[in-house]
C-alpha positions, 0 to 999 in steps of 0.5 A: 500500500502506497503512503497515500491514496492518489485522487483526481478531482474532476471539477473546479467549482464550489463543491470541488473546492469544498472537497479539495479543502477537506482532502487537503486539511483533514484526510492525511492518507489522500493526495490530490495528484490531478484536477480537471476543469473545462476551463484550463485557466480555472484548473491551473488556478485551483491546482496552484492554490492546492499544490496539485501537480497536474491540471487538465481541460480534457477528461480524455487527457486526464485518463491518459495519465490514469497511472497517476491516480487511484480514485476519481472524485466527481464534482461535475454537473449531474449529466456528466456523472455517468460518462466519467464513472464509466471511464473511471471503471474502464481504467480500474479506478475507484469512484467518489460521486457527488449527489445526485448519483446521475440523471436517469435510472438507466445511467445509475444501473450502468454505473453500478454494473460497470464498477462491479464488473471492474471490481472498483468501489462506487461511493455515493457522496451524501455528506448528511450521513457524516455531518457530526451534529446530525450523526449525534441525533442518529446515535440518540435514536439508536440509544433509545433516547427518543423511543420509537421514531414516527416522524422526521423532517429535513429542510434545506433552503437558500436563494439558488445554486452557484452555477447556471447549469443547475437551472438547465433541466437537461443538465441537472435532470430537474430543479431543487428536488434533484439538487437538494431533495436527494439529501433528505431522501438519503438521510431518511433512509440512513436514519431508518437503517439503510433500506426501509420499504417505501409505502408512498411518496407525495409531493407538491412543487412549483416555481416561485422565484426562478421561472425565467431562468429555466423550467425546473422547480425551485420550491418543493415539499415531499412526504414519504410514508415508510413501512411501519408508519414512519413519515419523512417530510422534506422541504427544499427551496431555492427561493429562501433569501438570507443564506443557507438553512439546513435543519432536521427534526426527529420525533419519537414516542419518548422524545424529540430532537432538533438540530440546525446544521448552521445555527450554533456553528456561527458567530453572531456578527453585526457590521455596517460596512459588510465583509467578505463571507458569512455563510453559503448563499448569504447575499449580503454581510451588512447588518446582522449575520451568522459568520460560519466557521469550519463550514466543510467540517460541520457539513460532514465533507471531511468525515465522508471523504476520510471514510471513502479513502479508508474504504479504498485503502483497507478494502472496506464496503462504503457506508453509502454506495451507488446502490443507495444513490440509485434508490434515492433517484427512484424516490426523486422520480416518484416525487416528480410523478406525484407532483405531476399527477396530484396524488400519492405514488409508489416508486417503481423502477421497473415501470419507469424503465418500461415506459422509457421515462427520461429525466425525473422532471419529465414526470412533472412537466408532462404527467401521464397516468401509468398504464394498468398492469395486466 
C-alpha cells in the first residue's frame, strides 16, 4: 500500500473546492495528484492554490495519465456523472460521486454494473450521513433516547445554486428536488437503517422565484410514508433569501430532537460596512449575520471523504454506495410523478424503465397516468 491514496478531482467549482479543502486539511492518507476543469485557466488556478501537480481541460487527457491516480472524485454537473464513472471503471479506478448519483435510472444501473464488473468501489457522496451534529441525533435514536421514531423532517433552503447549469433541466435532470431533495431522501433512509420499504411518496412543487431562468422547480415539499408508519417530510427551496438553512427534526414516542446544521456553528456578527463571507448563499454581510466557521467540517465533507479513502485503502464496503444513490433517484422520480399527477405514488423502477421515462422532471412537466398492469 502506497503512503497515500492518489485522487483526481474532476471539477473546479464550489463543491470541488469544498472537497479539495477537506482532502487537503483533514484526510492525511489522500493526495490530490490531478484536477480537471473545462476551463484550463480555472484548473491551473485551483491546482496552484492546492499544490496539485497536474491540471487538465480534457477528461480524455486526464485518463491518459490514469497511472497517476487511484480514485476519481466527481464534482461535475449531474449529466456528466455517468460518462466519467464509466471511464473511471474502464481504467480500474475507484469512484467518489457527488449527489445526485446521475440523471436517469438507466445511467445509475450502468454505473453500478460497470464498477462491479471492474471490481472498483462506487461511493455515493451524501455528506448528511457524516455531518457530526446530525450523526449525534442518529446515535440518540439508536440509544433509545427518543423511543420509537414516527416522524422526521429535513429542510434545506437558500436563494439558488452557484452555477447556471443547475437551472438547465437537461443538465441537472430537474430543479431543487434533484439538487437538494436527494439529501433528505438519503438521510431518511440512513436514519431508518439503510433500506426501509417505501409505502408512498407525495409531493407538491412549483416555481416561485426562478421561472425565467429555466423550467425546473425551485420550491418543493415531499412526504414519504415508510413501512411501519414512519413519515419523512422534506422541504427544499431555492427561493429562501438570507443564506443557507439546513435543519432536521426527529420525533419519537419518548422524545424529540432538533438540530440546525448552521445555527450554533456561527458567530453572531453585526457590521455596517459588510465583509467578505458569512455563510453559503448569504447575499449580503451588512447588518446582522451568522459568520460560519469550519463550514466543510460541520457539513460532514471531511468525515465522508476520510471514510471513502479508508474504504479504498483497507478494502472496506462504503457506508453509502451507488446502490443507495440509485434508490434515492427512484424516490426523486416518484416525487416528480406525484407532483405531476396530484396524488400519492409508489416508486417503481421497473415501470419507469418500461415506459422509457427520461429525466425525473419529465414526470412533472408532462404527467401521464401509468398504464394498468395486466
